[in-house]
mmJSON file of the N, C-alpha and C atoms, coordinates in Angstrom:
{"data_MODEL":{"atom_site":{
"group_PDB":["ATOM","ATOM","ATOM","ATOM","ATOM","ATOM","ATOM","ATOM","ATOM","ATOM","ATOM","ATOM","ATOM","ATOM","ATOM","ATOM","ATOM","ATOM","ATOM","ATOM","ATOM","ATOM","ATOM","ATOM","ATOM","ATOM","ATOM","ATOM","ATOM","ATOM","ATOM","ATOM","ATOM","ATOM","ATOM","ATOM","ATOM","ATOM","ATOM","ATOM","ATOM","ATOM","ATOM","ATOM","ATOM","ATOM","ATOM","ATOM","ATOM","ATOM","ATOM","ATOM","ATOM","ATOM","ATOM","ATOM","ATOM","ATOM","ATOM","ATOM","ATOM","ATOM","ATOM","ATOM","ATOM","ATOM","ATOM","ATOM","ATOM","ATOM","ATOM","ATOM","ATOM","ATOM","ATOM","ATOM","ATOM","ATOM","ATOM","ATOM","ATOM","ATOM","ATOM","ATOM","ATOM","ATOM","ATOM","ATOM","ATOM","ATOM","ATOM","ATOM","ATOM","ATOM","ATOM","ATOM","ATOM","ATOM","ATOM","ATOM","ATOM","ATOM","ATOM","ATOM","ATOM","ATOM","ATOM","ATOM","ATOM","ATOM","ATOM","ATOM","ATOM","ATOM","ATOM","ATOM","ATOM","ATOM","ATOM","ATOM","ATOM","ATOM","ATOM","ATOM","ATOM","ATOM","ATOM","ATOM","ATOM","ATOM","ATOM","ATOM","ATOM","ATOM","ATOM","ATOM","ATOM","ATOM","ATOM","ATOM","ATOM","ATOM","ATOM","ATOM","ATOM","ATOM","ATOM","ATOM","ATOM","ATOM","ATOM","ATOM","ATOM","ATOM","ATOM","ATOM","ATOM","ATOM","ATOM","ATOM","ATOM","ATOM","ATOM","ATOM","ATOM","ATOM","ATOM","ATOM","ATOM","ATOM","ATOM","ATOM","ATOM","ATOM","ATOM","ATOM","ATOM","ATOM","ATOM","ATOM","ATOM","ATOM","ATOM","ATOM","ATOM","ATOM","ATOM","ATOM","ATOM","ATOM","ATOM","ATOM","ATOM","ATOM","ATOM","ATOM","ATOM","ATOM","ATOM","ATOM","ATOM","ATOM","ATOM","ATOM","ATOM","ATOM","ATOM","ATOM","ATOM","ATOM","ATOM","ATOM","ATOM","ATOM","ATOM","ATOM","ATOM","ATOM","ATOM","ATOM","ATOM","ATOM","ATOM","ATOM","ATOM","ATOM","ATOM","ATOM","ATOM","ATOM","ATOM","ATOM","ATOM","ATOM","ATOM","ATOM","ATOM","ATOM","ATOM","ATOM","ATOM","ATOM","ATOM"],
"id":[1,2,3,4,5,6,7,8,9,10,11,12,13,14,15,16,17,18,19,20,21,22,23,24,25,26,27,28,29,30,31,32,33,34,35,36,37,38,39,40,41,42,43,44,45,46,47,48,49,50,51,52,53,54,55,56,57,58,59,60,61,62,63,64,65,66,67,68,69,70,71,72,73,74,75,76,77,78,79,80,81,82,83,84,85,86,87,88,89,90,91,92,93,94,95,96,97,98,99,100,101,102,103,104,105,106,107,108,109,110,111,112,113,114,115,116,117,118,119,120,121,122,123,124,125,126,127,128,129,130,131,132,133,134,135,136,137,138,139,140,141,142,143,144,145,146,147,148,149,150,151,152,153,154,155,156,157,158,159,160,161,162,163,164,165,166,167,168,169,170,171,172,173,174,175,176,177,178,179,180,181,182,183,184,185,186,187,188,189,190,191,192,193,194,195,196,197,198,199,200,201,202,203,204,205,206,207,208,209,210,211,212,213,214,215,216,217,218,219,220,221,222,223,224,225,226,227,228,229,230,231,232,233,234,235,236,237,238,239,240,241,242,243],
"type_symbol":["N","C","C","N","C","C","N","C","C","N","C","C","N","C","C","N","C","C","N","C","C","N","C","C","N","C","C","N","C","C","N","C","C","N","C","C","N","C","C","N","C","C","N","C","C","N","C","C","N","C","C","N","C","C","N","C","C","N","C","C","N","C","C","N","C","C","N","C","C","N","C","C","N","C","C","N","C","C","N","C","C","N","C","C","N","C","C","N","C","C","N","C","C","N","C","C","N","C","C","N","C","C","N","C","C","N","C","C","N","C","C","N","C","C","N","C","C","N","C","C","N","C","C","N","C","C","N","C","C","N","C","C","N","C","C","N","C","C","N","C","C","N","C","C","N","C","C","N","C","C","N","C","C","N","C","C","N","C","C","N","C","C","N","C","C","N","C","C","N","C","C","N","C","C","N","C","C","N","C","C","N","C","C","N","C","C","N","C","C","N","C","C","N","C","C","N","C","C","N","C","C","N","C","C","N","C","C","N","C","C","N","C","C","N","C","C","N","C","C","N","C","C","N","C","C","N","C","C","N","C","C","N","C","C","N","C","C","N","C","C","N","C","C"],
"label_atom_id":["N","CA","C","N","CA","C","N","CA","C","N","CA","C","N","CA","C","N","CA","C","N","CA","C","N","CA","C","N","CA","C","N","CA","C","N","CA","C","N","CA","C","N","CA","C","N","CA","C","N","CA","C","N","CA","C","N","CA","C","N","CA","C","N","CA","C","N","CA","C","N","CA","C","N","CA","C","N","CA","C","N","CA","C","N","CA","C","N","CA","C","N","CA","C","N","CA","C","N","CA","C","N","CA","C","N","CA","C","N","CA","C","N","CA","C","N","CA","C","N","CA","C","N","CA","C","N","CA","C","N","CA","C","N","CA","C","N","CA","C","N","CA","C","N","CA","C","N","CA","C","N","CA","C","N","CA","C","N","CA","C","N","CA","C","N","CA","C","N","CA","C","N","CA","C","N","CA","C","N","CA","C","N","CA","C","N","CA","C","N","CA","C","N","CA","C","N","CA","C","N","CA","C","N","CA","C","N","CA","C","N","CA","C","N","CA","C","N","CA","C","N","CA","C","N","CA","C","N","CA","C","N","CA","C","N","CA","C","N","CA","C","N","CA","C","N","CA","C","N","CA","C","N","CA","C","N","CA","C","N","CA","C","N","CA","C","N","CA","C","N","CA","C","N","CA","C","N","CA","C","N","CA","C"],
"label_alt_id":[null,null,null,null,null,null,null,null,null,null,null,null,null,null,null,null,null,null,null,null,null,null,null,null,null,null,null,null,null,null,null,null,null,null,null,null,null,null,null,null,null,null,null,null,null,null,null,null,null,null,null,null,null,null,null,null,null,null,null,null,null,null,null,null,null,null,null,null,null,null,null,null,null,null,null,null,null,null,null,null,null,null,null,null,null,null,null,null,null,null,null,null,null,null,null,null,null,null,null,null,null,null,null,null,null,null,null,null,null,null,null,null,null,null,null,null,null,null,null,null,null,null,null,null,null,null,null,null,null,null,null,null,null,null,null,null,null,null,null,null,null,null,null,null,null,null,null,null,null,null,null,null,null,null,null,null,null,null,null,null,null,null,null,null,null,null,null,null,null,null,null,null,null,null,null,null,null,null,null,null,null,null,null,null,null,null,null,null,null,null,null,null,null,null,null,null,null,null,null,null,null,null,null,null,null,null,null,null,null,null,null,null,null,null,null,null,null,null,null,null,null,null,null,null,null,null,null,null,null,null,null,null,null,null,null,null,null,null,null,null,null,null,null],
"label_comp_id":["MET","MET","MET","THR","THR","THR","GLU","GLU","GLU","VAL","VAL","VAL","GLY","GLY","GLY","ILE","ILE","ILE","PHE","PHE","PHE","ASP","ASP","ASP","GLY","GLY","GLY","ASP","ASP","ASP","ILE","ILE","ILE","LEU","LEU","LEU","VAL","VAL","VAL","VAL","VAL","VAL","ASP","ASP","ASP","ARG","ARG","ARG","ALA","ALA","ALA","ILE","ILE","ILE","LYS","LYS","LYS","PRO","PRO","PRO","ARG","ARG","ARG","ASN","ASN","ASN","THR","THR","THR","HIS","HIS","HIS","ILE","ILE","ILE","VAL","VAL","VAL","VAL","VAL","VAL","ALA","ALA","ALA","ILE","ILE","ILE","VAL","VAL","VAL","ASP","ASP","ASP","GLY","GLY","GLY","ASP","ASP","ASP","PHE","PHE","PHE","THR","THR","THR","VAL","VAL","VAL","LYS","LYS","LYS","VAL","VAL","VAL","LEU","LEU","LEU","SER","SER","SER","GLN","GLN","GLN","ARG","ARG","ARG","VAL","VAL","VAL","GLY","GLY","GLY","ARG","ARG","ARG","ILE","ILE","ILE","LYS","LYS","LYS","LEU","LEU","LEU","LYS","LYS","LYS","SER","SER","SER","ALA","ALA","ALA","ASN","ASN","ASN","PRO","PRO","PRO","THR","THR","THR","TYR","TYR","TYR","PRO","PRO","PRO","ASP","ASP","ASP","ILE","ILE","ILE","THR","THR","THR","PRO","PRO","PRO","LYS","LYS","LYS","ASP","ASP","ASP","GLY","GLY","GLY","GLN","GLN","GLN","THR","THR","THR","ILE","ILE","ILE","GLU","GLU","GLU","ILE","ILE","ILE","TRP","TRP","TRP","GLY","GLY","GLY","VAL","VAL","VAL","VAL","VAL","VAL","THR","THR","THR","SER","SER","SER","THR","THR","THR","ILE","ILE","ILE","LYS","LYS","LYS","GLN","GLN","GLN","PHE","PHE","PHE","ASN","ASN","ASN","VAL","VAL","VAL"],
"label_asym_id":["A","A","A","A","A","A","A","A","A","A","A","A","A","A","A","A","A","A","A","A","A","A","A","A","A","A","A","A","A","A","A","A","A","A","A","A","A","A","A","A","A","A","A","A","A","A","A","A","A","A","A","A","A","A","A","A","A","A","A","A","A","A","A","A","A","A","A","A","A","A","A","A","A","A","A","A","A","A","A","A","A","A","A","A","A","A","A","A","A","A","A","A","A","A","A","A","A","A","A","A","A","A","A","A","A","A","A","A","A","A","A","A","A","A","A","A","A","A","A","A","A","A","A","A","A","A","A","A","A","A","A","A","A","A","A","A","A","A","A","A","A","A","A","A","A","A","A","A","A","A","A","A","A","A","A","A","A","A","A","A","A","A","A","A","A","A","A","A","A","A","A","A","A","A","A","A","A","A","A","A","A","A","A","A","A","A","A","A","A","A","A","A","A","A","A","A","A","A","A","A","A","A","A","A","A","A","A","A","A","A","A","A","A","A","A","A","A","A","A","A","A","A","A","A","A","A","A","A","A","A","A","A","A","A","A","A","A","A","A","A","A","A","A"],
"label_entity_id":["1","1","1","1","1","1","1","1","1","1","1","1","1","1","1","1","1","1","1","1","1","1","1","1","1","1","1","1","1","1","1","1","1","1","1","1","1","1","1","1","1","1","1","1","1","1","1","1","1","1","1","1","1","1","1","1","1","1","1","1","1","1","1","1","1","1","1","1","1","1","1","1","1","1","1","1","1","1","1","1","1","1","1","1","1","1","1","1","1","1","1","1","1","1","1","1","1","1","1","1","1","1","1","1","1","1","1","1","1","1","1","1","1","1","1","1","1","1","1","1","1","1","1","1","1","1","1","1","1","1","1","1","1","1","1","1","1","1","1","1","1","1","1","1","1","1","1","1","1","1","1","1","1","1","1","1","1","1","1","1","1","1","1","1","1","1","1","1","1","1","1","1","1","1","1","1","1","1","1","1","1","1","1","1","1","1","1","1","1","1","1","1","1","1","1","1","1","1","1","1","1","1","1","1","1","1","1","1","1","1","1","1","1","1","1","1","1","1","1","1","1","1","1","1","1","1","1","1","1","1","1","1","1","1","1","1","1","1","1","1","1","1","1"],
"label_seq_id":[1,1,1,2,2,2,3,3,3,4,4,4,5,5,5,6,6,6,7,7,7,8,8,8,9,9,9,10,10,10,11,11,11,12,12,12,13,13,13,14,14,14,15,15,15,16,16,16,17,17,17,18,18,18,19,19,19,20,20,20,21,21,21,22,22,22,23,23,23,24,24,24,25,25,25,26,26,26,27,27,27,28,28,28,29,29,29,30,30,30,31,31,31,32,32,32,33,33,33,34,34,34,35,35,35,36,36,36,37,37,37,38,38,38,39,39,39,40,40,40,41,41,41,42,42,42,43,43,43,44,44,44,45,45,45,46,46,46,47,47,47,48,48,48,49,49,49,50,50,50,51,51,51,52,52,52,53,53,53,54,54,54,55,55,55,56,56,56,57,57,57,58,58,58,59,59,59,60,60,60,61,61,61,62,62,62,63,63,63,64,64,64,65,65,65,66,66,66,67,67,67,68,68,68,69,69,69,70,70,70,71,71,71,72,72,72,73,73,73,74,74,74,75,75,75,76,76,76,77,77,77,78,78,78,79,79,79,80,80,80,81,81,81],
"pdbx_PDB_ins_code":[null,null,null,null,null,null,null,null,null,null,null,null,null,null,null,null,null,null,null,null,null,null,null,null,null,null,null,null,null,null,null,null,null,null,null,null,null,null,null,null,null,null,null,null,null,null,null,null,null,null,null,null,null,null,null,null,null,null,null,null,null,null,null,null,null,null,null,null,null,null,null,null,null,null,null,null,null,null,null,null,null,null,null,null,null,null,null,null,null,null,null,null,null,null,null,null,null,null,null,null,null,null,null,null,null,null,null,null,null,null,null,null,null,null,null,null,null,null,null,null,null,null,null,null,null,null,null,null,null,null,null,null,null,null,null,null,null,null,null,null,null,null,null,null,null,null,null,null,null,null,null,null,null,null,null,null,null,null,null,null,null,null,null,null,null,null,null,null,null,null,null,null,null,null,null,null,null,null,null,null,null,null,null,null,null,null,null,null,null,null,null,null,null,null,null,null,null,null,null,null,null,null,null,null,null,null,null,null,null,null,null,null,null,null,null,null,null,null,null,null,null,null,null,null,null,null,null,null,null,null,null,null,null,null,null,null,null,null,null,null,null,null,null],
"Cartn_x":[64.193,63.635,62.233,61.568,60.103,59.348,59.764,58.912,58.806,59.625,59.56,59.036,58.76,58.15,59.136,60.346,61.348,61.465,61.274,61.204,62.193,62.509,63.366,62.855,63.739,63.482,63.063,62.969,62.737,63.967,63.83,65.023,65.056,66.235,66.238,66.838,66.186,66.81,67.6,68.804,69.695,70.332,70.278,70.811,72.183,73.148,74.471,74.688,73.988,74.135,73.475,72.417,71.819,72.644,72.701,73.447,72.553,73.022,72.383,72.096,70.787,70.413,69.722,69.428,68.657,67.348,67.109,65.896,65.903,66.965,66.982,67.264,66.735,67.037,68.283,69.423,70.661,71.161,72.102,72.945,74.342,74.753,76.156,76.916,78.268,79.33,79.88,79.684,80.334,81.387,82.608,83.633,83.636,83.353,83.444,82.077,81.123,79.834,78.684,78.001,76.861,75.667,74.99,73.71,72.813,71.609,70.526,69.918,69.975,69.504,68.87,68.371,67.785,68.875,69.264,70.34,69.751,70.433,70.13,71.387,71.203,72.237,71.813,72.637,72.289,73.68,73.88,74.961,76.331,76.369,77.56,77.904,77.014,77.106,76.059,76.412,75.543,75.26,74.159,73.57,72.962,73.102,72.326,71.317,70.045,68.965,68.294,68.022,67.299,65.825,65.264,63.738,63.218,63.919,63.588,63.943,63.018,63.316,64.382,64.576,65.539,66.988,67.21,68.588,68.93,70.151,70.415,70.792,70.6,71.194,72.64,73.202,74.76,75.148,75.878,76.481,78.012,78.621,80.049,80.899,81.849,82.861,84.088,85.062,86.443,87.085,87.626,88.322,87.359,86.142,85.156,85.099,84.99,84.806,83.346,82.784,81.328,81.379,80.933,80.733,79.258,78.682,77.234,77.337,77.012,77.286,76.18,74.869,73.886,72.576,71.59,70.232,69.301,68.495,67.375,66.28,65.87,64.775,63.495,63.704,62.418,62.672,61.707,61.771,61.042,61.339,60.504,60.278,58.935,58.453,58.426,58.849,58.732,57.693,56.83,55.858,56.178,55.979,56.128,54.819,54.989,53.738,53.764],
"Cartn_y":[59.598,60.147,60.301,59.373,59.522,59.398,58.589,58.509,59.659,60.75,61.963,63.181,62.649,63.752,64.4,63.863,64.444,63.434,64.033,63.152,63.679,62.914,63.309,64.655,65.505,66.787,67.902,67.506,68.542,69.317,70.53,71.414,71.479,71.257,71.278,72.706,73.129,74.304,73.746,74.099,73.653,74.695,74.642,75.698,75.002,75.714,75.049,75.673,76.554,77.179,76.4,75.659,74.832,73.636,73.479,72.348,71.032,70.083,68.796,67.952,67.634,66.913,65.67,64.684,63.433,63.767,63.027,63.013,64.148,64.918,66.076,65.28,65.826,65.494,66.226,65.534,66.318,65.924,66.764,66.488,66.124,65.018,64.519,64.119,64.229,63.832,62.51,61.43,60.136,59.762,59.644,59.352,60.185,61.559,62.341,62.425,61.69,61.61,62.235,63.209,63.768,62.805,62.768,61.986,62.735,62.466,63.077,61.861,62.041,60.914,61.516,60.784,61.142,60.823,61.824,61.647,60.913,59.812,59.141,59.025,59.738,59.771,59.09,58.152,57.449,57.09,57.536,57.217,57.4,58.623,59.028,58.438,57.632,56.958,57.583,57.589,58.121,56.988,57.217,56.431,57.373,57.165,57.942,57.021,57.235,56.419,56.844,55.974,56.154,56.214,57.146,57.225,56.81,55.826,55.356,53.76,52.961,51.453,50.923,51.699,51.048,51.482,52.316,52.621,52.184,51.784,51.303,52.47,52.183,53.114,52.987,54.021,54.137,54.198,53.16,53.059,53.188,54.213,54.593,53.358,53.086,51.97,52.67,51.87,52.383,52.878,54.094,54.729,55.425,55.368,56.039,57.453,58.393,59.815,60.164,60.777,61.337,62.798,63.583,65.087,65.44,65.98,66.503,67.909,68.107,69.327,70.415,69.926,70.875,70.336,71.072,70.508,71.03,69.992,70.305,70.958,72.188,72.922,72.893,72.731,72.675,72.19,71.889,71.532,72.515,72.535,73.195,72.215,72.064,71.276,71.88,71.146,71.554,70.769,71.43,70.793,70.867,69.659,69.526,69.847,71.037,71.458,71.145],
"Cartn_z":[144.735,145.868,145.765,145.076,144.626,145.892,146.964,148.1,149.008,148.686,149.433,148.43,147.219,146.319,145.327,145.245,144.269,143.189,141.919,140.671,139.726,138.753,137.594,136.966,136.767,136.082,137.167,138.472,139.473,139.784,140.058,140.493,141.961,142.544,143.924,144.473,145.509,146.204,147.426,147.576,148.447,149.255,150.685,151.449,152.286,151.825,152.419,153.901,154.243,155.594,156.633,156.336,157.389,157.779,159.169,159.694,159.372,158.817,158.441,159.647,159.884,161.047,160.539,161.511,161.266,160.501,159.496,158.681,157.662,157.668,156.529,155.194,154.01,152.734,152.366,152.066,151.879,150.447,150.003,148.763,149.474,149.059,149.568,148.471,148.724,147.831,148.364,147.631,148.024,147.024,147.566,146.688,145.39,145.553,144.348,143.617,143.836,143.202,143.964,143.402,143.975,144.134,145.286,145.404,146.333,146.292,147.211,148.002,149.257,150.149,151.403,152.256,153.575,154.527,155.402,156.326,157.59,158.059,159.226,160.113,161.306,162.188,163.637,164.012,165.275,165.848,167.116,168.013,167.331,166.699,166.002,164.657,164.183,162.919,161.913,160.572,159.668,158.644,158.057,156.812,155.989,154.586,153.624,153.16,153.428,153.042,151.784,150.935,149.738,149.884,149.204,149.23,147.873,147.265,146.0,145.977,145.893,146.106,145.019,143.994,142.988,143.235,144.308,144.685,146.255,146.407,147.781,148.761,150.002,151.149,150.992,151.49,151.492,153.021,153.478,154.713,154.594,155.147,154.898,155.311,154.294,154.565,154.897,155.511,155.825,154.601,154.568,153.439,152.555,152.778,151.862,152.245,151.275,151.555,151.335,152.455,152.351,152.818,152.105,152.5,152.346,153.302,153.271,152.651,151.516,150.759,151.061,151.386,151.656,152.019,152.486,152.952,151.756,151.287,150.404,151.079,150.651,151.377,150.635,149.376,148.558,147.066,146.365,144.843,143.994,142.776,141.741,140.708,140.422,139.513,138.093,137.102,135.716,135.014,134.177,133.482,131.955,131.354,129.823,129.279,128.478,127.753,126.403],
"occupancy":[1.0,1.0,1.0,1.0,1.0,1.0,1.0,1.0,1.0,1.0,1.0,1.0,1.0,1.0,1.0,1.0,1.0,1.0,1.0,1.0,1.0,1.0,1.0,1.0,1.0,1.0,1.0,1.0,1.0,1.0,1.0,1.0,1.0,1.0,1.0,1.0,1.0,1.0,1.0,1.0,1.0,1.0,1.0,1.0,1.0,1.0,1.0,1.0,1.0,1.0,1.0,1.0,1.0,1.0,1.0,1.0,1.0,1.0,1.0,1.0,1.0,1.0,1.0,1.0,1.0,1.0,1.0,1.0,1.0,1.0,1.0,1.0,1.0,1.0,1.0,1.0,1.0,1.0,1.0,1.0,1.0,1.0,1.0,1.0,1.0,1.0,1.0,1.0,1.0,1.0,1.0,1.0,1.0,1.0,1.0,1.0,1.0,1.0,1.0,1.0,1.0,1.0,1.0,1.0,1.0,1.0,1.0,1.0,1.0,1.0,1.0,1.0,1.0,1.0,1.0,1.0,1.0,1.0,1.0,1.0,1.0,1.0,1.0,1.0,1.0,1.0,1.0,1.0,1.0,1.0,1.0,1.0,1.0,1.0,1.0,1.0,1.0,1.0,1.0,1.0,1.0,1.0,1.0,1.0,1.0,1.0,1.0,1.0,1.0,1.0,1.0,1.0,1.0,1.0,1.0,1.0,1.0,1.0,1.0,1.0,1.0,1.0,1.0,1.0,1.0,1.0,1.0,1.0,1.0,1.0,1.0,1.0,1.0,1.0,1.0,1.0,1.0,1.0,1.0,1.0,1.0,1.0,1.0,1.0,1.0,1.0,1.0,1.0,1.0,1.0,1.0,1.0,1.0,1.0,1.0,1.0,1.0,1.0,1.0,1.0,1.0,1.0,1.0,1.0,1.0,1.0,1.0,1.0,1.0,1.0,1.0,1.0,1.0,1.0,1.0,1.0,1.0,1.0,1.0,1.0,1.0,1.0,1.0,1.0,1.0,1.0,1.0,1.0,1.0,1.0,1.0,1.0,1.0,1.0,1.0,1.0,1.0,1.0,1.0,1.0,1.0,1.0,1.0],
"B_iso_or_equiv":[0.0,0.0,0.0,0.0,0.0,0.0,0.0,0.0,0.0,0.0,0.0,0.0,0.0,0.0,0.0,0.0,0.0,0.0,0.0,0.0,0.0,0.0,0.0,0.0,0.0,0.0,0.0,0.0,0.0,0.0,0.0,0.0,0.0,0.0,0.0,0.0,0.0,0.0,0.0,0.0,0.0,0.0,0.0,0.0,0.0,0.0,0.0,0.0,0.0,0.0,0.0,0.0,0.0,0.0,0.0,0.0,0.0,0.0,0.0,0.0,0.0,0.0,0.0,0.0,0.0,0.0,0.0,0.0,0.0,0.0,0.0,0.0,0.0,0.0,0.0,0.0,0.0,0.0,0.0,0.0,0.0,0.0,0.0,0.0,0.0,0.0,0.0,0.0,0.0,0.0,0.0,0.0,0.0,0.0,0.0,0.0,0.0,0.0,0.0,0.0,0.0,0.0,0.0,0.0,0.0,0.0,0.0,0.0,0.0,0.0,0.0,0.0,0.0,0.0,0.0,0.0,0.0,0.0,0.0,0.0,0.0,0.0,0.0,0.0,0.0,0.0,0.0,0.0,0.0,0.0,0.0,0.0,0.0,0.0,0.0,0.0,0.0,0.0,0.0,0.0,0.0,0.0,0.0,0.0,0.0,0.0,0.0,0.0,0.0,0.0,0.0,0.0,0.0,0.0,0.0,0.0,0.0,0.0,0.0,0.0,0.0,0.0,0.0,0.0,0.0,0.0,0.0,0.0,0.0,0.0,0.0,0.0,0.0,0.0,0.0,0.0,0.0,0.0,0.0,0.0,0.0,0.0,0.0,0.0,0.0,0.0,0.0,0.0,0.0,0.0,0.0,0.0,0.0,0.0,0.0,0.0,0.0,0.0,0.0,0.0,0.0,0.0,0.0,0.0,0.0,0.0,0.0,0.0,0.0,0.0,0.0,0.0,0.0,0.0,0.0,0.0,0.0,0.0,0.0,0.0,0.0,0.0,0.0,0.0,0.0,0.0,0.0,0.0,0.0,0.0,0.0,0.0,0.0,0.0,0.0,0.0,0.0,0.0,0.0,0.0,0.0,0.0,0.0],
"pdbx_formal_charge":[null,null,null,null,null,null,null,null,null,null,null,null,null,null,null,null,null,null,null,null,null,null,null,null,null,null,null,null,null,null,null,null,null,null,null,null,null,null,null,null,null,null,null,null,null,null,null,null,null,null,null,null,null,null,null,null,null,null,null,null,null,null,null,null,null,null,null,null,null,null,null,null,null,null,null,null,null,null,null,null,null,null,null,null,null,null,null,null,null,null,null,null,null,null,null,null,null,null,null,null,null,null,null,null,null,null,null,null,null,null,null,null,null,null,null,null,null,null,null,null,null,null,null,null,null,null,null,null,null,null,null,null,null,null,null,null,null,null,null,null,null,null,null,null,null,null,null,null,null,null,null,null,null,null,null,null,null,null,null,null,null,null,null,null,null,null,null,null,null,null,null,null,null,null,null,null,null,null,null,null,null,null,null,null,null,null,null,null,null,null,null,null,null,null,null,null,null,null,null,null,null,null,null,null,null,null,null,null,null,null,null,null,null,null,null,null,null,null,null,null,null,null,null,null,null,null,null,null,null,null,null,null,null,null,null,null,null,null,null,null,null,null,null],
"auth_seq_id":[1,1,1,2,2,2,3,3,3,4,4,4,5,5,5,6,6,6,7,7,7,8,8,8,9,9,9,10,10,10,11,11,11,12,12,12,13,13,13,14,14,14,15,15,15,16,16,16,17,17,17,18,18,18,19,19,19,20,20,20,21,21,21,22,22,22,23,23,23,24,24,24,25,25,25,26,26,26,27,27,27,28,28,28,29,29,29,30,30,30,31,31,31,32,32,32,33,33,33,34,34,34,35,35,35,36,36,36,37,37,37,38,38,38,39,39,39,40,40,40,41,41,41,42,42,42,43,43,43,44,44,44,45,45,45,46,46,46,47,47,47,48,48,48,49,49,49,50,50,50,51,51,51,52,52,52,53,53,53,54,54,54,55,55,55,56,56,56,57,57,57,58,58,58,59,59,59,60,60,60,61,61,61,62,62,62,63,63,63,64,64,64,65,65,65,66,66,66,67,67,67,68,68,68,69,69,69,70,70,70,71,71,71,72,72,72,73,73,73,74,74,74,75,75,75,76,76,76,77,77,77,78,78,78,79,79,79,80,80,80,81,81,81],
"auth_comp_id":["MET","MET","MET","THR","THR","THR","GLU","GLU","GLU","VAL","VAL","VAL","GLY","GLY","GLY","ILE","ILE","ILE","PHE","PHE","PHE","ASP","ASP","ASP","GLY","GLY","GLY","ASP","ASP","ASP","ILE","ILE","ILE","LEU","LEU","LEU","VAL","VAL","VAL","VAL","VAL","VAL","ASP","ASP","ASP","ARG","ARG","ARG","ALA","ALA","ALA","ILE","ILE","ILE","LYS","LYS","LYS","PRO","PRO","PRO","ARG","ARG","ARG","ASN","ASN","ASN","THR","THR","THR","HIS","HIS","HIS","ILE","ILE","ILE","VAL","VAL","VAL","VAL","VAL","VAL","ALA","ALA","ALA","ILE","ILE","ILE","VAL","VAL","VAL","ASP","ASP","ASP","GLY","GLY","GLY","ASP","ASP","ASP","PHE","PHE","PHE","THR","THR","THR","VAL","VAL","VAL","LYS","LYS","LYS","VAL","VAL","VAL","LEU","LEU","LEU","SER","SER","SER","GLN","GLN","GLN","ARG","ARG","ARG","VAL","VAL","VAL","GLY","GLY","GLY","ARG","ARG","ARG","ILE","ILE","ILE","LYS","LYS","LYS","LEU","LEU","LEU","LYS","LYS","LYS","SER","SER","SER","ALA","ALA","ALA","ASN","ASN","ASN","PRO","PRO","PRO","THR","THR","THR","TYR","TYR","TYR","PRO","PRO","PRO","ASP","ASP","ASP","ILE","ILE","ILE","THR","THR","THR","PRO","PRO","PRO","LYS","LYS","LYS","ASP","ASP","ASP","GLY","GLY","GLY","GLN","GLN","GLN","THR","THR","THR","ILE","ILE","ILE","GLU","GLU","GLU","ILE","ILE","ILE","TRP","TRP","TRP","GLY","GLY","GLY","VAL","VAL","VAL","VAL","VAL","VAL","THR","THR","THR","SER","SER","SER","THR","THR","THR","ILE","ILE","ILE","LYS","LYS","LYS","GLN","GLN","GLN","PHE","PHE","PHE","ASN","ASN","ASN","VAL","VAL","VAL"],
"auth_asym_id":["A","A","A","A","A","A","A","A","A","A","A","A","A","A","A","A","A","A","A","A","A","A","A","A","A","A","A","A","A","A","A","A","A","A","A","A","A","A","A","A","A","A","A","A","A","A","A","A","A","A","A","A","A","A","A","A","A","A","A","A","A","A","A","A","A","A","A","A","A","A","A","A","A","A","A","A","A","A","A","A","A","A","A","A","A","A","A","A","A","A","A","A","A","A","A","A","A","A","A","A","A","A","A","A","A","A","A","A","A","A","A","A","A","A","A","A","A","A","A","A","A","A","A","A","A","A","A","A","A","A","A","A","A","A","A","A","A","A","A","A","A","A","A","A","A","A","A","A","A","A","A","A","A","A","A","A","A","A","A","A","A","A","A","A","A","A","A","A","A","A","A","A","A","A","A","A","A","A","A","A","A","A","A","A","A","A","A","A","A","A","A","A","A","A","A","A","A","A","A","A","A","A","A","A","A","A","A","A","A","A","A","A","A","A","A","A","A","A","A","A","A","A","A","A","A","A","A","A","A","A","A","A","A","A","A","A","A","A","A","A","A","A","A"],
"auth_atom_id":["N","CA","C","N","CA","C","N","CA","C","N","CA","C","N","CA","C","N","CA","C","N","CA","C","N","CA","C","N","CA","C","N","CA","C","N","CA","C","N","CA","C","N","CA","C","N","CA","C","N","CA","C","N","CA","C","N","CA","C","N","CA","C","N","CA","C","N","CA","C","N","CA","C","N","CA","C","N","CA","C","N","CA","C","N","CA","C","N","CA","C","N","CA","C","N","CA","C","N","CA","C","N","CA","C","N","CA","C","N","CA","C","N","CA","C","N","CA","C","N","CA","C","N","CA","C","N","CA","C","N","CA","C","N","CA","C","N","CA","C","N","CA","C","N","CA","C","N","CA","C","N","CA","C","N","CA","C","N","CA","C","N","CA","C","N","CA","C","N","CA","C","N","CA","C","N","CA","C","N","CA","C","N","CA","C","N","CA","C","N","CA","C","N","CA","C","N","CA","C","N","CA","C","N","CA","C","N","CA","C","N","CA","C","N","CA","C","N","CA","C","N","CA","C","N","CA","C","N","CA","C","N","CA","C","N","CA","C","N","CA","C","N","CA","C","N","CA","C","N","CA","C","N","CA","C","N","CA","C","N","CA","C","N","CA","C","N","CA","C","N","CA","C","N","CA","C","N","CA","C","N","CA","C"],
"pdbx_PDB_model_num":[1,1,1,1,1,1,1,1,1,1,1,1,1,1,1,1,1,1,1,1,1,1,1,1,1,1,1,1,1,1,1,1,1,1,1,1,1,1,1,1,1,1,1,1,1,1,1,1,1,1,1,1,1,1,1,1,1,1,1,1,1,1,1,1,1,1,1,1,1,1,1,1,1,1,1,1,1,1,1,1,1,1,1,1,1,1,1,1,1,1,1,1,1,1,1,1,1,1,1,1,1,1,1,1,1,1,1,1,1,1,1,1,1,1,1,1,1,1,1,1,1,1,1,1,1,1,1,1,1,1,1,1,1,1,1,1,1,1,1,1,1,1,1,1,1,1,1,1,1,1,1,1,1,1,1,1,1,1,1,1,1,1,1,1,1,1,1,1,1,1,1,1,1,1,1,1,1,1,1,1,1,1,1,1,1,1,1,1,1,1,1,1,1,1,1,1,1,1,1,1,1,1,1,1,1,1,1,1,1,1,1,1,1,1,1,1,1,1,1,1,1,1,1,1,1,1,1,1,1,1,1,1,1,1,1,1,1,1,1,1,1,1,1]
}}}
């Protein structure tokens, strides 16, 4: 998620009470695995877009389980001293 300012070692603050909407950064569970992506919603379809060119976007396939677990509201940076 480097293109939206989230880097390895960052701590995410996630609000599970926010209703996820188009362009929100979300924590999702895809077939039992957690991932962080940008939510894209169009005409009743969703896509989980990567903000890091080394990872692919996720377009749900038949039989695939996707749950939006929460919305990322901020990050906490840690500095190595």
